[in-house]
Biopython code that builds the backbone (N, CA, C, O; Angstrom):
import numpy as np
from Bio.PDB.StructureBuilder import StructureBuilder

atoms = [
    (1, "UNK", "N", (1.906, -62.609, -19.599)),
    (1, "UNK", "CA", (2.572, -62.551, -18.325)),
    (1, "UNK", "C", (2.075, -63.710, -17.457)),
    (1, "UNK", "O", (0.872, -63.952, -17.360)),
    (2, "UNK", "N", (2.999, -64.411, -16.837)),
    (2, "UNK", "CA", (2.648, -65.539, -15.979)),
    (2, "UNK", "C", (2.060, -65.041, -14.664)),
    (2, "UNK", "O", (2.452, -64.001, -14.135)),
    (3, "UNK", "N", (1.115, -65.812, -14.160)),
    (3, "UNK", "CA", (0.523, -65.475, -12.867)),
    (3, "UNK", "C", (1.512, -65.765, -11.753)),
    (3, "UNK", "O", (2.345, -66.666, -11.852)),
    (4, "UNK", "N", (1.401, -64.990, -10.703)),
    (4, "UNK", "CA", (2.235, -65.226, -9.532)),
    (4, "UNK", "C", (1.796, -66.525, -8.872)),
    (4, "UNK", "O", (0.608, -66.742, -8.637)),
    (5, "UNK", "N", (2.761, -67.381, -8.576)),
    (5, "UNK", "CA", (2.462, -68.657, -7.938)),
    (5, "UNK", "C", (2.228, -68.459, -6.449)),
    (5, "UNK", "O", (2.843, -67.602, -5.813)),
    (6, "UNK", "N", (1.341, -69.256, -5.916)),
    (6, "UNK", "CA", (1.075, -69.226, -4.484)),
    (6, "UNK", "C", (2.059, -70.154, -3.805)),
    (6, "UNK", "O", (2.197, -71.317, -4.182)),
    (7, "UNK", "N", (2.732, -69.637, -2.814)),
    (7, "UNK", "CA", (3.687, -70.402, -2.031)),
    (7, "UNK", "C", (2.993, -71.613, -1.417)),
    (7, "UNK", "O", (1.869, -71.507, -0.925)),
    (8, "UNK", "N", (3.664, -72.765, -1.447)),
    (8, "UNK", "CA", (3.068, -74.002, -0.947)),
    (8, "UNK", "C", (2.635, -73.902, 0.511)),
    (8, "UNK", "O", (1.539, -74.343, 0.855)),
    (9, "UNK", "N", (3.463, -73.338, 1.362)),
    (9, "UNK", "CA", (3.105, -73.222, 2.783)),
    (9, "UNK", "C", (1.868, -72.351, 2.976)),
    (9, "UNK", "O", (0.980, -72.689, 3.758)),
    (10, "UNK", "N", (1.814, -71.234, 2.262)),
    (10, "UNK", "CA", (0.655, -70.343, 2.373)),
    (10, "UNK", "C", (-0.593, -71.002, 1.804)),
    (10, "UNK", "O", (-1.679, -70.869, 2.368)),
    (11, "UNK", "N", (-0.447, -71.704, 0.704)),
    (11, "UNK", "CA", (-1.583, -72.383, 0.088)),
    (11, "UNK", "C", (-2.132, -73.490, 0.968)),
    (11, "UNK", "O", (-3.342, -73.589, 1.173)),
    (12, "UNK", "N", (-1.242, -74.320, 1.487)),
    (12, "UNK", "CA", (-1.679, -75.402, 2.379)),
    (12, "UNK", "C", (-2.322, -74.854, 3.646)),
    (12, "UNK", "O", (-3.317, -75.395, 4.127)),
    (13, "UNK", "N", (-1.757, -73.786, 4.182)),
    (13, "UNK", "CA", (-2.333, -73.167, 5.387)),
    (13, "UNK", "C", (-3.748, -72.667, 5.109)),
    (13, "UNK", "O", (-4.640, -72.836, 5.939)),
    (14, "UNK", "N", (-3.954, -72.056, 3.951)),
    (14, "UNK", "CA", (-5.287, -71.554, 3.598)),
    (14, "UNK", "C", (-6.277, -72.704, 3.445)),
    (14, "UNK", "O", (-7.417, -72.606, 3.901)),
    (15, "UNK", "N", (-5.853, -73.787, 2.811)),
    (15, "UNK", "CA", (-6.737, -74.938, 2.647)),
    (15, "UNK", "C", (-7.086, -75.528, 4.008)),
    (15, "UNK", "O", (-8.239, -75.883, 4.253)),
    (16, "UNK", "N", (-6.109, -75.634, 4.883)),
    (16, "UNK", "CA", (-6.369, -76.168, 6.229)),
    (16, "UNK", "C", (-7.287, -75.237, 7.023)),
    (16, "UNK", "O", (-8.155, -75.706, 7.759)),
    (17, "UNK", "N", (-7.105, -73.942, 6.880)),
    (17, "UNK", "CA", (-7.996, -72.993, 7.563)),
    (17, "UNK", "C", (-9.413, -73.104, 7.024)),
    (17, "UNK", "O", (-10.372, -73.066, 7.795)),
    (18, "UNK", "N", (-9.560, -73.242, 5.703)),
    (18, "UNK", "CA", (-10.889, -73.437, 5.116)),
    (18, "UNK", "C", (-11.523, -74.713, 5.675)),
    (18, "UNK", "O", (-12.697, -74.718, 6.045)),
    (19, "UNK", "N", (-10.746, -75.783, 5.732)),
    (19, "UNK", "CA", (-11.265, -77.060, 6.241)),
    (19, "UNK", "C", (-11.688, -76.958, 7.703)),
    (19, "UNK", "O", (-12.574, -77.686, 8.152)),
    (20, "UNK", "N", (-11.054, -76.058, 8.438)),
    (20, "UNK", "CA", (-11.393, -75.861, 9.856)),
    (20, "UNK", "C", (-12.563, -74.899, 10.033)),
    (20, "UNK", "O", (-12.976, -74.621, 11.159)),
    (21, "UNK", "N", (-13.099, -74.389, 8.923)),
    (21, "UNK", "CA", (-14.280, -73.541, 9.010)),
    (21, "UNK", "C", (-14.102, -72.087, 8.643)),
    (21, "UNK", "O", (-15.069, -71.325, 8.669)),
    (22, "UNK", "N", (-12.892, -71.682, 8.301)),
    (22, "UNK", "CA", (-12.675, -70.282, 7.916)),
    (22, "UNK", "C", (-13.402, -70.006, 6.602)),
    (22, "UNK", "O", (-13.326, -70.794, 5.660)),
    (23, "UNK", "N", (-14.099, -68.887, 6.554)),
    (23, "UNK", "CA", (-14.819, -68.557, 5.325)),
    (23, "UNK", "C", (-14.564, -67.133, 4.856)),
    (23, "UNK", "O", (-15.281, -66.621, 3.996)),
    (24, "UNK", "N", (-13.540, -66.491, 5.421)),
    (24, "UNK", "CA", (-13.250, -65.129, 4.981)),
    (24, "UNK", "C", (-12.718, -65.156, 3.555)),
    (24, "UNK", "O", (-12.099, -66.130, 3.126)),
    (25, "UNK", "N", (-12.966, -64.082, 2.836)),
    (25, "UNK", "CA", (-12.656, -64.007, 1.410)),
    (25, "UNK", "C", (-11.186, -64.296, 1.095)),
    (25, "UNK", "O", (-10.896, -65.013, 0.138)),
    (26, "UNK", "N", (-10.274, -63.760, 1.867)),
    (26, "UNK", "CA", (-8.855, -63.956, 1.596)),
    (26, "UNK", "C", (-8.448, -65.419, 1.733)),
    (26, "UNK", "O", (-7.720, -65.947, 0.892)),
    (27, "UNK", "N", (-8.917, -66.068, 2.787)),
    (27, "UNK", "CA", (-8.576, -67.478, 3.000)),
    (27, "UNK", "C", (-9.147, -68.337, 1.880)),
    (27, "UNK", "O", (-8.443, -69.179, 1.323)),
    (28, "UNK", "N", (-10.412, -68.131, 1.549)),
    (28, "UNK", "CA", (-11.052, -68.923, 0.497)),
    (28, "UNK", "C", (-10.369, -68.662, -0.846)),
    (28, "UNK", "O", (-10.106, -69.599, -1.599)),
    (29, "UNK", "N", (-10.088, -67.419, -1.144)),
    (29, "UNK", "CA", (-9.427, -67.084, -2.411)),
    (29, "UNK", "C", (-8.073, -67.771, -2.522)),
    (29, "UNK", "O", (-7.748, -68.340, -3.563)),
    (30, "UNK", "N", (-7.289, -67.720, -1.462)),
    (30, "UNK", "CA", (-5.966, -68.349, -1.491)),
    (30, "UNK", "C", (-6.093, -69.860, -1.625)),
    (30, "UNK", "O", (-5.353, -70.479, -2.389)),
    (31, "UNK", "N", (-7.023, -70.454, -0.892)),
    (31, "UNK", "CA", (-7.218, -71.908, -0.963)),
    (31, "UNK", "C", (-7.651, -72.326, -2.363)),
    (31, "UNK", "O", (-7.122, -73.299, -2.902)),
    (32, "UNK", "N", (-8.595, -71.616, -2.959)),
    (32, "UNK", "CA", (-9.063, -71.941, -4.306)),
    (32, "UNK", "C", (-7.925, -71.783, -5.305)),
    (32, "UNK", "O", (-7.677, -72.684, -6.107)),
    (33, "UNK", "N", (-7.237, -70.662, -5.267)),
    (33, "UNK", "CA", (-6.156, -70.421, -6.241)),
    (33, "UNK", "C", (-5.028, -71.431, -6.086)),
    (33, "UNK", "O", (-4.445, -71.867, -7.078)),
    (34, "UNK", "N", (-4.720, -71.802, -4.860)),
    (34, "UNK", "CA", (-3.668, -72.790, -4.629)),
    (34, "UNK", "C", (-4.067, -74.159, -5.189)),
    (34, "UNK", "O", (-3.255, -74.822, -5.835)),
    (35, "UNK", "N", (-5.301, -74.582, -4.947)),
    (35, "UNK", "CA", (-5.725, -75.894, -5.443)),
    (35, "UNK", "C", (-5.885, -75.892, -6.962)),
    (35, "UNK", "O", (-5.635, -76.912, -7.604)),
    (36, "UNK", "N", (-6.294, -74.775, -7.542)),
    (36, "UNK", "CA", (-6.316, -74.681, -9.002)),
    (36, "UNK", "C", (-4.898, -74.765, -9.563)),
    (36, "UNK", "O", (-4.662, -75.422, -10.577)),
    (37, "UNK", "N", (-3.972, -74.104, -8.907)),
    (37, "UNK", "CA", (-2.563, -74.166, -9.304)),
    (37, "UNK", "C", (-2.073, -75.614, -9.233)),
    (37, "UNK", "O", (-1.380, -76.081, -10.136)),
    (38, "UNK", "N", (-2.431, -76.320, -8.163)),
    (38, "UNK", "CA", (-2.032, -77.721, -8.003)),
    (38, "UNK", "C", (-2.622, -78.585, -9.117)),
    (38, "UNK", "O", (-1.955, -79.486, -9.625)),
    (39, "UNK", "N", (-3.865, -78.313, -9.494)),
    (39, "UNK", "CA", (-4.497, -79.052, -10.594)),
    (39, "UNK", "C", (-3.728, -78.829, -11.891)),
    (39, "UNK", "O", (-3.401, -79.787, -12.592)),
    (40, "UNK", "N", (-3.440, -77.583, -12.210)),
    (40, "UNK", "CA", (-2.715, -77.269, -13.443)),
    (40, "UNK", "C", (-1.312, -77.868, -13.442)),
    (40, "UNK", "O", (-0.809, -78.268, -14.491)),
    (41, "UNK", "N", (-0.679, -77.933, -12.272)),
    (41, "UNK", "CA", (0.639, -78.568, -12.170)),
    (41, "UNK", "C", (0.536, -80.074, -12.394)),
    (41, "UNK", "O", (1.401, -80.679, -13.028)),
    (42, "UNK", "N", (-0.525, -80.666, -11.869)),
    (42, "UNK", "CA", (-0.695, -82.117, -11.940)),
    (42, "UNK", "C", (-1.047, -82.583, -13.345)),
    (42, "UNK", "O", (-0.529, -83.599, -13.809)),
    (43, "UNK", "N", (-1.921, -81.852, -14.025)),
    (43, "UNK", "CA", (-2.352, -82.234, -15.371)),
    (43, "UNK", "C", (-2.255, -81.022, -16.303)),
    (43, "UNK", "O", (-3.266, -80.423, -16.669)),
    (44, "UNK", "N", (-1.019, -80.674, -16.679)),
    (44, "UNK", "CA", (-0.836, -79.492, -17.525)),
    (44, "UNK", "C", (-1.468, -79.686, -18.899)),
    (44, "UNK", "O", (-1.596, -80.804, -19.398)),
    (45, "UNK", "N", (-1.848, -78.589, -19.478)),
    (45, "UNK", "CA", (-2.430, -78.598, -20.810)),
    (45, "UNK", "C", (-3.353, -77.415, -20.987)),
    (45, "UNK", "O", (-3.432, -76.535, -20.130)),
    (46, "UNK", "N", (-4.053, -77.404, -22.110)),
    (46, "UNK", "CA", (-4.928, -76.273, -22.412)),
    (46, "UNK", "C", (-6.257, -76.722, -23.002)),
    (46, "UNK", "O", (-6.937, -75.926, -23.649)),
    (47, "UNK", "N", (-6.645, -77.984, -22.794)),
    (47, "UNK", "CA", (-7.877, -78.434, -23.433)),
    (47, "UNK", "C", (-9.121, -78.263, -22.561)),
    (47, "UNK", "O", (-10.239, -78.311, -23.074)),
    (48, "UNK", "N", (-8.946, -78.064, -21.256)),
    (48, "UNK", "CA", (-10.079, -77.887, -20.347)),
    (48, "UNK", "C", (-9.839, -76.648, -19.499)),
    (48, "UNK", "O", (-8.738, -76.429, -18.994)),
    (49, "UNK", "N", (-10.884, -75.840, -19.348)),
    (49, "UNK", "CA", (-10.787, -74.678, -18.468)),
    (49, "UNK", "C", (-11.642, -74.944, -17.237)),
    (49, "UNK", "O", (-12.826, -75.262, -17.351)),
    (50, "UNK", "N", (-11.038, -74.811, -16.060)),
    (50, "UNK", "CA", (-11.744, -74.984, -14.795)),
    (50, "UNK", "C", (-11.913, -73.603, -14.179)),
    (50, "UNK", "O", (-10.939, -72.890, -13.936)),
    (51, "UNK", "N", (-13.179, -73.238, -13.930)),
    (51, "UNK", "CA", (-13.503, -71.906, -13.414)),
    (51, "UNK", "C", (-14.142, -72.010, -12.040)),
    (51, "UNK", "O", (-15.047, -72.812, -11.812)),
    (52, "UNK", "N", (-13.648, -71.180, -11.129)),
    (52, "UNK", "CA", (-14.232, -71.069, -9.791)),
    (52, "UNK", "C", (-14.415, -69.577, -9.513)),
    (52, "UNK", "O", (-13.612, -68.956, -8.817)),
    (53, "UNK", "N", (-15.499, -69.013, -10.075)),
    (53, "UNK", "CA", (-15.706, -67.577, -9.909)),
    (53, "UNK", "C", (-16.059, -67.213, -8.474)),
    (53, "UNK", "O", (-16.743, -67.982, -7.799)),
    (54, "UNK", "N", (-15.618, -66.080, -8.004)),
    (54, "UNK", "CA", (-14.830, -65.060, -8.676)),
    (54, "UNK", "C", (-13.334, -65.216, -8.432)),
    (54, "UNK", "O", (-12.569, -64.286, -8.689)),
    (55, "UNK", "N", (-12.910, -66.361, -7.948)),
    (55, "UNK", "CA", (-11.542, -66.514, -7.453)),
    (55, "UNK", "C", (-10.488, -66.879, -8.483)),
    (55, "UNK", "O", (-9.342, -66.445, -8.368)),
    (56, "UNK", "N", (-10.846, -67.661, -9.477)),
    (56, "UNK", "CA", (-9.811, -68.026, -10.425)),
    (56, "UNK", "C", (-10.269, -69.022, -11.459)),
    (56, "UNK", "O", (-11.379, -69.550, -11.402)),
    (57, "UNK", "N", (-9.384, -69.265, -12.408)),
    (57, "UNK", "CA", (-9.599, -70.233, -13.471)),
    (57, "UNK", "C", (-8.240, -70.702, -13.965)),
    (57, "UNK", "O", (-7.272, -69.942, -13.957)),
    (58, "UNK", "N", (-8.173, -71.943, -14.390)),
    (58, "UNK", "CA", (-6.951, -72.477, -14.984)),
    (58, "UNK", "C", (-7.314, -73.324, -16.183)),
    (58, "UNK", "O", (-8.435, -73.816, -16.315)),
    (59, "UNK", "N", (-6.339, -73.478, -17.046)),
    (59, "UNK", "CA", (-6.456, -74.424, -18.138)),
    (59, "UNK", "C", (-5.594, -75.619, -17.787)),
    (59, "UNK", "O", (-4.511, -75.474, -17.220)),
    (60, "UNK", "N", (-6.084, -76.801, -18.129)),
    (60, "UNK", "CA", (-5.361, -78.018, -17.791)),
    (60, "UNK", "C", (-5.710, -79.123, -18.780)),
    (60, "UNK", "O", (-6.535, -78.921, -19.671)),
    (61, "UNK", "N", (-5.114, -80.239, -18.635)),
    (61, "UNK", "CA", (-5.321, -81.474, -19.383)),
    (61, "UNK", "C", (-4.841, -81.337, -20.829)),
    (61, "UNK", "O", (-5.226, -80.430, -21.566)),
    (62, "UNK", "N", (-3.986, -82.282, -21.189)),
    (62, "UNK", "CA", (-3.439, -82.324, -22.555)),
    (62, "UNK", "C", (-4.546, -82.507, -23.573)),
    (62, "UNK", "O", (-5.580, -83.112, -23.291)),
    (63, "UNK", "N", (-4.316, -81.988, -24.732)),
    (63, "UNK", "CA", (-5.271, -82.127, -25.830)),
    (63, "UNK", "C", (-5.342, -80.846, -26.614)),
    (63, "UNK", "O", (-4.576, -79.915, -26.367)),
    (64, "UNK", "N", (-6.259, -80.792, -27.561)),
    (64, "UNK", "CA", (-6.365, -79.591, -28.384)),
    (64, "UNK", "C", (-6.710, -78.369, -27.541)),
    (64, "UNK", "O", (-7.641, -78.400, -26.737)),
    (65, "UNK", "N", (-5.967, -77.317, -27.728)),
    (65, "UNK", "CA", (-6.192, -76.090, -26.969)),
    (65, "UNK", "C", (-7.054, -75.114, -27.743)),
    (65, "UNK", "O", (-7.475, -75.386, -28.867)),
    (66, "UNK", "N", (-7.304, -73.999, -27.136)),
    (66, "UNK", "CA", (-8.059, -72.939, -27.783)),
    (66, "UNK", "C", (-7.346, -71.622, -27.501)),
    (66, "UNK", "O", (-6.565, -71.515, -26.556)),
    (67, "UNK", "N", (-7.626, -70.622, -28.333)),
    (67, "UNK", "CA", (-6.938, -69.352, -28.147)),
    (67, "UNK", "C", (-7.864, -68.172, -27.930)),
    (67, "UNK", "O", (-7.423, -67.142, -27.421)),
    (68, "UNK", "N", (-9.134, -68.286, -28.298)),
    (68, "UNK", "CA", (-10.056, -67.167, -28.133)),
    (68, "UNK", "C", (-11.437, -67.648, -27.757)),
    (68, "UNK", "O", (-11.830, -68.784, -28.024)),
    (69, "UNK", "N", (-12.163, -66.735, -27.121)),
    (69, "UNK", "CA", (-13.556, -67.023, -26.817)),
    (69, "UNK", "C", (-13.726, -68.100, -25.763)),
    (69, "UNK", "O", (-12.791, -68.440, -25.037)),
    (70, "UNK", "N", (-14.924, -68.622, -25.695)),
    (70, "UNK", "CA", (-15.226, -69.670, -24.727)),
    (70, "UNK", "C", (-14.648, -70.991, -25.213)),
    (70, "UNK", "O", (-14.917, -71.406, -26.340)),
    (71, "UNK", "N", (-13.859, -71.652, -24.380)),
    (71, "UNK", "CA", (-13.286, -72.926, -24.793)),
    (71, "UNK", "C", (-14.367, -74.003, -24.896)),
    (71, "UNK", "O", (-15.417, -73.880, -24.266)),
    (72, "UNK", "N", (-14.125, -75.050, -25.677)),
    (72, "UNK", "CA", (-15.127, -76.090, -25.855)),
    (72, "UNK", "C", (-15.312, -76.984, -24.629)),
    (72, "UNK", "O", (-16.352, -77.630, -24.505)),
    (73, "UNK", "N", (-14.352, -77.040, -23.735)),
    (73, "UNK", "CA", (-14.416, -77.892, -22.554)),
    (73, "UNK", "C", (-14.274, -77.017, -21.317)),
    (73, "UNK", "O", (-13.184, -76.545, -20.994)),
    (74, "UNK", "N", (-15.395, -76.808, -20.628)),
    (74, "UNK", "CA", (-15.412, -75.901, -19.477)),
    (74, "UNK", "C", (-16.038, -76.599, -18.280)),
    (74, "UNK", "O", (-17.049, -77.292, -18.395)),
    (75, "UNK", "N", (-15.414, -76.399, -17.138)),
    (75, "UNK", "CA", (-15.949, -76.871, -15.865)),
    (75, "UNK", "C", (-16.081, -75.646, -14.980)),
    (75, "UNK", "O", (-15.142, -74.859, -14.855)),
    (76, "UNK", "N", (-17.259, -75.482, -14.360)),
    (76, "UNK", "CA", (-17.469, -74.337, -13.480)),
    (76, "UNK", "C", (-18.190, -74.787, -12.219)),
    (76, "UNK", "O", (-19.118, -75.595, -12.263)),
    (77, "UNK", "N", (-17.743, -74.246, -11.100)),
    (77, "UNK", "CA", (-18.358, -74.553, -9.819)),
    (77, "UNK", "C", (-18.065, -73.432, -8.830)),
    (77, "UNK", "O", (-17.276, -72.530, -9.111)),
    (78, "UNK", "N", (-18.705, -73.502, -7.679)),
    (78, "UNK", "CA", (-18.473, -72.511, -6.633)),
    (78, "UNK", "C", (-17.255, -72.917, -5.794)),
    (78, "UNK", "O", (-16.753, -74.036, -5.901)),
    (79, "UNK", "N", (-16.800, -71.995, -4.971)),
    (79, "UNK", "CA", (-15.577, -72.206, -4.197)),
    (79, "UNK", "C", (-15.680, -73.388, -3.238)),
    (79, "UNK", "O", (-14.768, -74.214, -3.184)),
    (80, "UNK", "N", (-16.764, -73.486, -2.486)),
    (80, "UNK", "CA", (-16.884, -74.568, -1.515)),
    (80, "UNK", "C", (-16.900, -75.931, -2.210)),
    (80, "UNK", "O", (-16.226, -76.860, -1.766)),
    (81, "UNK", "N", (-17.659, -76.052, -3.288)),
    (81, "UNK", "CA", (-17.689, -77.322, -4.019)),
    (81, "UNK", "C", (-16.310, -77.649, -4.568)),
    (81, "UNK", "O", (-15.851, -78.786, -4.463)),
    (82, "UNK", "N", (-15.645, -76.653, -5.156)),
    (82, "UNK", "CA", (-14.304, -76.898, -5.700)),
    (82, "UNK", "C", (-13.352, -77.376, -4.614)),
    (82, "UNK", "O", (-12.624, -78.349, -4.809)),
    (83, "UNK", "N", (-13.353, -76.701, -3.476)),
    (83, "UNK", "CA", (-12.420, -77.096, -2.413)),
    (83, "UNK", "C", (-12.741, -78.485, -1.880)),
    (83, "UNK", "O", (-11.831, -79.240, -1.538)),
    (84, "UNK", "N", (-14.009, -78.828, -1.806)),
    (84, "UNK", "CA", (-14.373, -80.186, -1.384)),
    (84, "UNK", "C", (-13.903, -81.215, -2.414)),
    (84, "UNK", "O", (-13.404, -82.277, -2.041)),
    (85, "UNK", "N", (-14.057, -80.912, -3.699)),
    (85, "UNK", "CA", (-13.559, -81.800, -4.744)),
    (85, "UNK", "C", (-12.033, -81.910, -4.683)),
    (85, "UNK", "O", (-11.474, -83.006, -4.732)),
    (86, "UNK", "N", (-11.377, -80.763, -4.576)),
    (86, "UNK", "CA", (-9.912, -80.718, -4.604)),
    (86, "UNK", "C", (-9.263, -81.449, -3.438)),
    (86, "UNK", "O", (-8.136, -81.930, -3.556)),
    (87, "UNK", "N", (-9.968, -81.534, -2.311)),
    (87, "UNK", "CA", (-9.398, -82.166, -1.114)),
    (87, "UNK", "C", (-9.967, -83.547, -0.826)),
    (87, "UNK", "O", (-9.630, -84.147, 0.194)),
    (88, "UNK", "N", (-10.812, -84.058, -1.692)),
    (88, "UNK", "CA", (-11.336, -85.406, -1.518)),
    (88, "UNK", "C", (-12.574, -85.508, -0.651)),
    (88, "UNK", "O", (-13.000, -86.613, -0.315)),
    (89, "UNK", "N", (-13.161, -84.377, -0.280)),
    (89, "UNK", "CA", (-14.359, -84.397, 0.543)),
    (89, "UNK", "C", (-15.634, -84.610, -0.249)),
    (89, "UNK", "O", (-16.704, -84.789, 0.332)),
    (90, "UNK", "N", (-15.533, -84.592, -1.573)),
    (90, "UNK", "CA", (-16.683, -84.767, -2.457)),
    (90, "UNK", "C", (-16.189, -85.425, -3.729)),
    (90, "UNK", "O", (-15.154, -85.039, -4.273)),
    (91, "UNK", "N", (-16.910, -86.400, -4.197)),
    (91, "UNK", "CA", (-16.549, -87.088, -5.432)),
    (91, "UNK", "C", (-17.082, -86.371, -6.658)),
    (91, "UNK", "O", (-18.091, -85.669, -6.590)),
    (92, "UNK", "N", (-16.398, -86.550, -7.779)),
    (92, "UNK", "CA", (-16.758, -85.908, -9.031)),
    (92, "UNK", "C", (-18.179, -86.255, -9.456)),
    (92, "UNK", "O", (-18.966, -85.360, -9.765)),
    (93, "UNK", "N", (-18.514, -87.521, -9.476)),
    (93, "UNK", "CA", (-19.840, -87.939, -9.939)),
    (93, "UNK", "C", (-20.948, -87.393, -9.041)),
    (93, "UNK", "O", (-21.996, -86.980, -9.537)),
    (94, "UNK", "N", (-20.728, -87.386, -7.733)),
    (94, "UNK", "CA", (-21.728, -86.842, -6.814)),
    (94, "UNK", "C", (-21.920, -85.350, -7.050)),
    (94, "UNK", "O", (-23.047, -84.855, -7.018)),
    (95, "UNK", "N", (-20.836, -84.636, -7.283)),
    (95, "UNK", "CA", (-20.925, -83.192, -7.543)),
    (95, "UNK", "C", (-21.668, -82.928, -8.845)),
    (95, "UNK", "O", (-22.494, -82.017, -8.915)),
    (96, "UNK", "N", (-21.382, -83.714, -9.872)),
    (96, "UNK", "CA", (-22.085, -83.556, -11.149)),
    (96, "UNK", "C", (-23.562, -83.873, -10.995)),
    (96, "UNK", "O", (-24.416, -83.130, -11.481)),
    (97, "UNK", "N", (-23.866, -84.977, -10.318)),
    (97, "UNK", "CA", (-25.261, -85.406, -10.166)),
    (97, "UNK", "C", (-26.098, -84.390, -9.388)),
    (97, "UNK", "O", (-27.288, -84.222, -9.652)),
    (98, "UNK", "N", (-25.466, -83.716, -8.429)),
    (98, "UNK", "CA", (-26.191, -82.737, -7.614)),
    (98, "UNK", "C", (-26.391, -81.407, -8.332)),
    (98, "UNK", "O", (-27.172, -80.567, -7.886)),
    (99, "UNK", "N", (-25.685, -81.219, -9.443)),
    (99, "UNK", "CA", (-25.764, -79.956, -10.161)),
    (99, "UNK", "C", (-24.803, -78.901, -9.642)),
    (99, "UNK", "O", (-24.824, -77.761, -10.105)),
    (100, "UNK", "N", (-23.955, -79.272, -8.682)),
    (100, "UNK", "CA", (-22.997, -78.323, -8.115)),
    (100, "UNK", "C", (-21.853, -78.020, -9.068)),
    (100, "UNK", "O", (-21.157, -77.018, -8.904)),
    (101, "UNK", "N", (-21.651, -78.876, -10.061)),
    (101, "UNK", "CA", (-20.615, -78.689, -11.070)),
    (101, "UNK", "C", (-21.286, -78.665, -12.434)),
    (101, "UNK", "O", (-22.070, -79.553, -12.769)),
    (102, "UNK", "N", (-20.976, -77.651, -13.208)),
    (102, "UNK", "CA", (-21.422, -77.581, -14.592)),
    (102, "UNK", "C", (-20.230, -77.917, -15.474)),
    (102, "UNK", "O", (-19.175, -77.293, -15.362)),
    (103, "UNK", "N", (-20.393, -78.896, -16.345)),
    (103, "UNK", "CA", (-19.296, -79.313, -17.210)),
    (103, "UNK", "C", (-19.824, -79.492, -18.621)),
    (103, "UNK", "O", (-20.848, -80.140, -18.838)),
    (104, "UNK", "N", (-19.113, -78.910, -19.579)),
    (104, "UNK", "CA", (-19.501, -79.060, -20.978)),
    (104, "UNK", "C", (-18.284, -79.459, -21.786)),
    (104, "UNK", "O", (-17.173, -78.994, -21.534)),
    (105, "UNK", "N", (-18.505, -80.314, -22.747)),
    (105, "UNK", "CA", (-17.422, -80.765, -23.605)),
    (105, "UNK", "C", (-16.986, -82.176, -23.253)),
    (105, "UNK", "O", (-17.113, -82.614, -22.110)),
    (106, "UNK", "N", (-16.476, -82.873, -24.240)),
    (106, "UNK", "CA", (-16.075, -84.269, -24.077)),
    (106, "UNK", "C", (-14.906, -84.502, -23.144)),
    (106, "UNK", "O", (-14.764, -85.600, -22.607)),
    (107, "UNK", "N", (-14.071, -83.511, -22.936)),
    (107, "UNK", "CA", (-12.909, -83.662, -22.056)),
    (107, "UNK", "C", (-13.144, -83.084, -20.668)),
    (107, "UNK", "O", (-12.259, -83.150, -19.815)),
    (108, "UNK", "N", (-14.310, -82.525, -20.431)),
    (108, "UNK", "CA", (-14.605, -81.828, -19.169)),
    (108, "UNK", "C", (-14.966, -82.825, -18.068)),
    (108, "UNK", "O", (-16.113, -82.908, -17.630)),
    (109, "UNK", "N", (-13.961, -83.571, -17.640)),
    (109, "UNK", "CA", (-14.150, -84.568, -16.594)),
    (109, "UNK", "C", (-12.878, -84.633, -15.759)),
    (109, "UNK", "O", (-11.798, -84.891, -16.289)),
    (110, "UNK", "N", (-13.004, -84.401, -14.461)),
    (110, "UNK", "CA", (-11.839, -84.410, -13.574)),
    (110, "UNK", "C", (-11.802, -85.629, -12.662)),
    (110, "UNK", "O", (-10.992, -85.679, -11.736)),
    (111, "UNK", "N", (-12.662, -86.607, -12.906)),
    (111, "UNK", "CA", (-12.764, -87.757, -12.017)),
    (111, "UNK", "C", (-11.415, -88.449, -11.797)),
    (111, "UNK", "O", (-11.100, -88.847, -10.675)),
    (112, "UNK", "N", (-10.636, -88.591, -12.837)),
    (112, "UNK", "CA", (-9.368, -89.323, -12.737)),
    (112, "UNK", "C", (-8.248, -88.522, -12.087)),
    (112, "UNK", "O", (-7.211, -89.093, -11.749)),
    (113, "UNK", "N", (-8.425, -87.223, -11.902)),
    (113, "UNK", "CA", (-7.321, -86.399, -11.385)),
    (113, "UNK", "C", (-7.608, -85.768, -10.029)),
    (113, "UNK", "O", (-6.754, -85.081, -9.468)),
    (114, "UNK", "N", (-8.805, -85.998, -9.504)),
    (114, "UNK", "CA", (-9.155, -85.455, -8.184)),
    (114, "UNK", "C", (-9.089, -86.551, -7.139)),
    (114, "UNK", "O", (-9.346, -87.712, -7.458)),
    (115, "UNK", "N", (-8.759, -86.227, -5.924)),
    (115, "UNK", "CA", (-8.410, -84.916, -5.395)),
    (115, "UNK", "C", (-6.983, -84.528, -5.766)),
    (115, "UNK", "O", (-6.160, -85.386, -6.087)),
    (116, "UNK", "N", (-6.699, -83.232, -5.718)),
    (116, "UNK", "CA", (-5.354, -82.762, -5.993)),
    (116, "UNK", "C", (-4.506, -82.728, -4.736)),
    (116, "UNK", "O", (-3.278, -82.691, -4.815)),
    (117, "UNK", "N", (-5.151, -82.742, -3.574)),
    (117, "UNK", "CA", (-4.424, -82.895, -2.315)),
    (117, "UNK", "C", (-5.375, -83.434, -1.269)),
    (117, "UNK", "O", (-6.588, -83.242, -1.349)),
    (118, "UNK", "N", (-4.818, -84.099, -0.306)),
    (118, "UNK", "CA", (-5.623, -84.659, 0.787)),
    (118, "UNK", "C", (-5.230, -83.980, 2.081)),
    (118, "UNK", "O", (-4.052, -83.761, 2.365)),
    (119, "UNK", "N", (-6.239, -83.657, 2.848)),
    (119, "UNK", "CA", (-5.982, -83.056, 4.164)),
    (119, "UNK", "C", (-5.667, -84.160, 5.150)),
    (119, "UNK", "O", (-6.217, -85.258, 5.064)),
    (120, "UNK", "N", (-4.777, -83.868, 6.092)),
    (120, "UNK", "CA", (-4.391, -84.876, 7.082)),
    (120, "UNK", "C", (-5.264, -84.825, 8.277)),
    (120, "UNK", "O", (-5.079, -85.607, 9.210)),
]
sb = StructureBuilder()
sb.init_structure("model")
sb.init_model(0)
sb.init_chain("A")
sb.init_seg("    ")
for serial, (resi, resn, name, xyz) in enumerate(atoms, 1):
    if name == "N":
        sb.init_residue(resn, " ", resi, " ")
    sb.init_atom(name, np.array(xyz, "f"), 0.0, 1.0, " ", f" {name:<3s}", serial, name[0])
structure = sb.get_structure()
């Protein structure tokens, strides 16, 4: 069953509210899920899994996929780090170097596809 898509207006509003300092669970959850959805739309595929617990995960980037268990290419981070990456407030290499992003596997690199949206 396909996941319900987050409406663009609602998703953008949540991201803007997060950027303005909102930290309530609903706003953060919507912002994370919307930006993950945007990532999967931008680079569809099943070779990399991006996880932002407890809010969501998506598979993206073309290449060999997986069907069971832990995928070979996994990226995991917290919500604030993900939203900063997704909106251009934090660079991929800086996030990796700080330990805020855990990435395993040869394809687990989002440097070329981030940010997925820019705040005005």
